[in-house]
N, C-alpha and C positions, 0 to 999 in steps of 0.2 A: 816507817810511815811516811817520812818525807819522799822516799822513792815512789811510793804509791801515789802520793799527791801529784808528783811531777808526771807520772804516767797518766794520771786522770787529766792533767792540764794538757798533755800532748794529744790525748785522745779527743779532748774538747776542742783543740785547735783544728784537729783533722776534721772533725764534724763540721766545725765552723767553715773550714776552707771547702769542704764538699758542699755545704749549703750555699757559700759564696759562689762556687762554681756553677751549681745548678740554677741559682737565681740569676746569675749573669748570663748563663746559656739561654734561658728562656726568651729574653728579649732579642737575642740574636736570631733564634729560630723564628720568633714572631716577625722580626724585621725581614727575614728572608722571605717568609710567606707573603707579607704585605708588600714585599719588593717585586710583585708581578703585576704591574699595572697593565701590561700588554694584554694578558688574558682577560682581565676585568673589562678593559676598553674593547676587546674583541666581542665579548659577550653582549656588552652594551650596544655595540655597533650592530650585531645580528639582530638584537631585539628591536632596534631602531629601524633596521631594513625590513623586518617582518611587519612592523606597523605601517611602514610606507607601502609595502606591497599589499597589505590588507586594505588599507584605505583606498588605494588605487583600484583594486578589483571591485571593492563595494561601490566605489564611485561610478566605475564603468557599468556595473550591472544596473545600478539605479537609473543610469542614463539610457540603457537599451532595453530593460525588461518592461513589457507591458503588463498592466494590471489585468488579472483574470477576470472574465465575465461569467455570469451564471444565468441560465434561464431554465424554467420548469413548466411543463404542461402535462395535463392529464388527458390522454386520448381514450375515448370510449369506442370500443369495438362492438359491431352487431353480433347478435347471437350466431354461433357457428354450430354446424352439426358435428357430432362426435367424429374425431379424426384430427389430422394434422393439416395446418393451412398456412400458406405463405401470406404474411401481412405487411411485408415491407412497403408496398405502395400505399396501403391504408395509413400506416404511421407517417410516411413522408408527406402525405396530403395535409396532415394537421400540424407538422412541425417544420416544414421547409422554410417558412419565413424566418423563424428563430435560428434555424440551422445555418441559414445563410450568413448570419452575423459572425460566425466563427471561421477563422482561417486555419487554426490548429486546435484541437481539443479532444474531448471525449464525450460520447452520448451513452447514458445509462438508462436501460429500459427495465422497469419493475412492474411485475404483474401482481395486482392486489387480490389474488384468489388462491385457494388451496386445493382446487379440483381441476386445475389447468396448468400448463407450463409454457415457458418460453425456450427456445433454442434457435441456434444458427446452423443451417444446413442447406441442401440442394435447393437452388432457385429455378431450375429449368424443367427437369423431368418430374412430372406429377406422380410417377410410379414410385419414386422414393418417399413421397408423403404417405402412400398407402402401405408401402412395405414396413415403414417405421410403426405405423399403427398396428399392423399385423404382429410385429415383434412385441409391442407393448401389451397386446391382448393375450398373446401366448406366454408372456413372462409373469404376468400378474393374474392369478386365479380370480374367477368371478363367478357368481351364481351358487348353485348347490355344492360344487366342489370346493368352494373357498372356505377357509377357516376363520374368517373375520368376525369379530364380536360387534363391531360398529356396523349396524344395519338400519338404523332409524331412518336414514334419508334415502334408502333404496339400496339394492344390490350393487349398483355401479358406483356408489359414493366412496366407499373405503378403497376400492381399487384406484379410484381417481385420485385420492390423497397419496397413495403410494407412488403412482406414476408422476404426479407433480413433484415429489421429492426426488425422483430418479433424474429428471431433467432440470429441475430448479425453476425459480420464478424470476430470473433476471439474466440479462446479457449486456455486455458493453461493447461498443463499437467506436473506433477512432474517427475523428472528424478531420478531413483535410479539404481545404479550399471550399468550405461551406456545404460539403457533401459527406455522406456516410462512406468511409473508406472500407467497404466491404470487398471481398474477393470476387473475381469474375462470376463464380458459381455459387456464391453465398447469398442467403436471404434469411430474414428473421421469420421464424415460425411461431404460431400459437398452436399448442396441442390441447385440444379440448377433450376432456376425459369423461364428461357426463353425457348421458343420453339426450337430456332435455336441458340445455344450458341457457343461461341468461346472458345479457350483455357483460362484457368484460372490460376492466379499466386498466390502462397501462400509464404509469407515471414516468415521463421522459424528462430526465435531468441532463442538462448540457453545460459544460464548463470548458473554458479555454480562452484563447486570444483572438 
């Protein structure tokens, strides 16, 4: 029994030594980890540099960036016969004063109708206007051969809605030096898809500096 007790005492001492060793090692490992001030300082330095760079860029942008301007006007176009028509001059006549206030920006033209459309295309040869109208009429059926259910407003109305969706009701053009920055042969068209149309309204929104 005494021998057993001694063995237990020795085992207890071994466990105690192991605990002492583990407890003693933990602070040493901790001290080694905490003994890396260079890494901590480096991260702090990088964060500080980032803040400096960020504040510098922001300050520079604030000093050089102009506040964007906005202008909006509704242009009423006179009734047009069915077909495609170049309307750049008509639009410019109504917006040129506002347009001249922008050195760099964007002009957005929005047609407030569902049976006409806007697009950008040829501004020189009128044959292109007629050819596009021929294409539209050949693509969208009209009259007796048409399968449309919506006929309350005439046989040309439903085809007009379809053609309007094909080309869309808006276009955007860059503004450069107070002018529309269209290509040499580009112009803004209105495509009138009704046989007997009324006046059409285009909302022009300009933004820039």
